[in-house]
C-alpha positions in Angstrom: 9.7 -17.1 -1.6 9.0 -13.4 -2.6 5.4 -13.7 -3.1 5.0 -14.0 0.6 6.4 -10.5 0.9 4.5 -9.1 -2.0 1.5 -10.6 -3.7 1.7 -10.8 -7.3 -0.3 -12.5 -10.1 0.6 -12.4 -13.9 -3.3 -11.5 -14.7 -4.1 -9.6 -11.2 -3.9 -6.0 -9.9 -0.5 -4.4 -9.0 0.5 -1.0 -7.9 1.4 1.9 -10.3 4.9 1.9 -9.6 6.1 0.7 -13.0 4.0 3.3 -14.7 5.4 6.1 -12.2 8.9 5.2 -12.8 9.0 6.1 -16.2 9.2 9.7 -15.3 10.8 9.2 -12.1 8.1 9.7 -10.2 7.8 6.5 -8.1 8.6 6.4 -4.6 9.3 3.0 -4.5 12.7 3.5 -6.2 13.8 4.5 -2.3 13.0 1.1 -1.8 15.0 -0.6 -4.3 18.1 1.6 -3.4 18.8 3.8 -0.5 18.5 7.3 -2.4 17.2 9.8 0.3 18.0 13.0 -1.9 15.9 11.6 -4.6 13.2 11.1 -2.1 13.2 14.4 -0.9 13.2 15.9 -4.5 10.4 13.5 -5.3 8.2 14.6 -2.4 9.2 18.2 -2.3 10.5 19.4 -5.8 9.0 17.4 -8.2 6.5 18.3 -10.7 3.9 15.6 -10.1 1.4 16.6 -12.7 4.1 15.8 -15.4 4.4 12.4 -13.8 0.7 11.9 -13.6 0.3 12.8 -17.6 2.7 10.2 -18.4 0.8 7.8 -16.1 -2.3 8.6 -18.0 -0.9 8.1 -21.4 0.2 4.8 -20.4 -3.3 3.6 -19.5 -4.8 5.0 -22.7 -2.2 2.9 -24.6 -3.6 -0.1 -22.7 -6.8 0.8 -23.5 -6.4 1.7 -27.2 -9.0 0.3 -29.2 -10.8 -1.1 -26.6 -14.1 -0.4 -25.0 -14.1 2.6 -22.7 -14.2 1.8 -19.1 -13.1 3.4 -16.0 -9.8 2.2 -14.3 -9.3 1.0 -11.0 -5.9 1.8 -9.7 -4.6 -0.1 -6.5 -3.2 1.4 -3.4 -2.7 0.4 0.2 -5.4 0.4 2.7 -5.6 1.9 6.2 -3.6 -0.7 8.6 -1.7 -0.5 12.0 1.1 2.0 11.1 3.5 0.0 13.2 2.8 -3.2 11.2 3.3 -0.9 8.0 6.6 0.1 8.7 7.5 -3.5 9.9 6.4 -4.8 6.5 7.9 -2.3 4.3 11.2 -2.5 6.1 11.3 -6.3 5.5 10.4 -5.8 1.8 12.8 -3.1 1.6 15.5 -5.1 3.1 15.0 -7.8 0.6 14.9 -5.6 -2.2 18.1 -3.5 -1.6 19.9 -6.8 -1.1 19.1 -7.7 -4.7 21.0 -4.4 -5.9 23.7 -3.8 -3.1 27.2 -5.3 -3.1 27.5 -4.5 0.4 25.5 -6.0 3.6 22.2 -4.1 3.9 22.0 -2.2 7.3 18.6 -3.1 8.8 18.7 -0.3 11.5 19.1 2.1 8.4 16.6 0.7 6.7 14.0 1.1 9.6 14.9 4.6 9.9 14.5 5.1 6.0 11.3 3.5 6.2 10.0 5.5 9.4 10.4 8.4 7.3 9.0 7.1 4.2 5.7 6.1 6.0 5.6 9.2 8.2 5.9 11.3 5.2 3.1 9.4 3.1 0.9 9.4 6.1 1.2 13.3 6.6 0.3 13.9 2.7 -2.9 11.4 3.6 -4.0 13.7 6.5 -3.3 16.9 4.7 -5.4 15.9 1.8 -8.2 14.4 3.8 -8.4 17.8 5.8 -8.5 20.0 2.4 -11.5 20.8 0.1 -11.1 17.5 -1.8 -10.9 15.1 1.1 -14.7 14.0 0.5 -13.8 12.3 -2.7 -11.7 9.6 -1.2 -13.5 6.3 0.0 -11.2 5.1 2.7 -10.7 1.3 3.5 -9.8 -0.4 6.5 -7.5 -3.5 6.0 -9.0 -5.4 8.5 -12.5 -4.9 7.3 -11.3 -6.0 3.9 -9.5 -9.1 5.0 -12.6 -10.2 7.1 -15.0 -9.6 4.3 -13.6 -8.6 0.9 -16.8 -8.9 -1.3 -18.6 -6.8 1.2 -16.0 -4.1 1.9 -15.8 -3.9 -2.1 -19.4 -3.5 -2.5 -19.3 -0.7 0.4 -16.3 1.0 -1.7 -18.2 0.7 -5.0 -21.2 2.5 -3.5 -19.0 4.9 -2.3 -17.9 6.0 -5.8 -21.4 5.6 -7.0 -20.8 2.3 -9.2 -22.3 -1.2 -9.2 -20.8 -4.3 -8.3 -21.4 -6.6 -11.2 -22.1 -10.1 -9.7 -19.3 -11.8 -11.9 -17.0 -9.7 -10.2 -18.2 -10.3 -6.7 -18.1 -13.9 -7.5 -14.6 -13.9 -9.0 -13.2 -12.1 -5.8 -15.2 -14.6 -3.7 -13.3 -17.7 -5.7 -9.9 -15.9 -5.7 -9.8 -15.7 -1.8 -11.0 -19.2 -1.4 -8.3 -20.2 -3.6 -5.6 -18.1 -1.8 -6.2 -18.7 2.0 -3.8 -16.8 4.5 0.0 -18.0 4.2 -0.9 -20.1 1.0 2.1 -18.6 -0.8 4.4 -19.1 2.6 4.8 -16.9 5.7 6.0 -13.4 5.9 7.3 -13.3 9.4 9.1 -9.9 10.7 9.2 -7.8 13.8 9.9 -3.8 14.3 12.9 -5.1 16.7 14.6 -6.4 13.4 15.0 -2.8 12.5 15.4 -0.9 15.9 11.9 0.1 16.1 9.3 0.1 18.9 5.7 -0.5 18.4 4.8 2.0 21.6 6.7 4.6 20.2 5.4 4.5 16.6 1.9 4.4 18.0 2.4 7.3 19.9 4.1 9.1 16.7 1.4 8.3 14.6 -1.6 8.9 16.9 -3.2 11.4 14.9 -3.6 9.2 12.0 -4.7 6.2 14.2 -7.4 8.6 15.6 -8.7 10.3 12.6 -9.4 6.7 11.0 -9.9 4.6 14.2 -7.2 2.0 13.2 -6.8 -0.7 15.9 -3.4 -2.5 16.5 -2.5 -5.6 14.5 -3.4 -7.8 17.1 -6.7 -6.1 17.8 -7.5 -6.0 13.9 -6.6 -9.6 13.3 -8.8 -10.6 16.5 -11.7 -9.0 14.6 -10.9 -10.9 11.2 -10.9 -14.0 13.3 -14.2 -13.3 14.9 -15.8 -12.6 11.5 -14.4 -15.7 10.1 
């Protein structure tokens, strides 16, 4: 049932965790194990330039003797932060249970993941306000779910590349073959982790306002209307 928590296809896209882990630069190690000191070092003390040199070398190895093309790297979209914290808390519990001989403390996981997401969002906001913020094309999760091909075209226009019709057709076909909950339901709530949605919305107010992020209920209602 793990695919209901984290969608994965053998020939599909995935996050860069495996590449970043080769140089101990993967924040996701804090999801596998409770290692707050490591996470502090990663966020505040590690030389990430070295990490991305290793990341680049791995991409070069994969592309060796192939036609030179740009890489499309996968990263999360903008979504209700309360939903993000709940989701990653559920995933982290599942991952840590596989590596821990002791029962995993859900309340502690909630605290850990709130800090985890808050620090990531702080970096996003700081970069967005900086001189290179214009280089990022931001993607609304609910717009992507409602119209994946249309949102992909908008994203491609934002980075000045075309959308091949074969790619658009492949995306459309994949979504038709993988409807919502096709690989199982992934139910969770903030209360399971000792957290409150109203408190999180207040805590992330600046992020929500900057990117006009609706609540999960509002966002999914828009998806339903679009469908």
